[in-house]
N, C-alpha and C positions, 0 to 999 in steps of 0.2 A: 607347394605347401603340403606338408604331411597331413594325413587324414585327421589326426587328433587336432591339429591347429585349425584345419578347415571347420571341423565340427564345433570347436570352441568359438571361432569367429562367428559362425552361424548362430549359435546360441546367444552370444553377446549382442548380436544385432537384433535378434528377435525377442529377447527377454522382455516381458511386460510385468508391471507391478500392479496388483490389485490390493484392496484392503485385506483380503484373505492371505495374500502373500506376506504382507507385513506382519500380520498376526501370527502366522505359522513360523516365520523366522524367529520372532521374539519368543514364542512358546518353545520351539525346539531347542534353541540356544539358551533358554532360561535367562533372557536379558530383556531390557526395555530400550531398544534403540529407536531413534527417530527414523522417519522415512528416508531422509537424506543419508543417514549413516548406513542403513540397510542397502540402499542403492550403491553407495561407495564400496561396501563390503562385497556385494555380488560382483560388481564390475572389476574390483581388484582381484578376486578369486579367478574370474574368467580370463583376466589378462595376465595372470601369473604364469611364468615359464614352467613352474613345477606342477601346475594343474594338469591332470589327465582325466579323460572321460572315455567311457566305453559304451558303444551303442549296442543295445540288445533289443531283441524283438523286431517286429515289422516296422517298416518306415511308413509314416503317415502320408497318404496321398492328398495333395491339395489341388 
């Protein structure tokens, strides 16, 4: 699996939703989506073949 797809899969698996996440998405996009709509939007973007990500900075150690 290419590095980009591995990173996207990792993000998709680890994404968590808090009240702040929902608020920020609605504020940044200037919309008023429900929690379900936001979760579908995020999962759709992370699962889209056209989505690319670039890792910058240091990796977090856990």
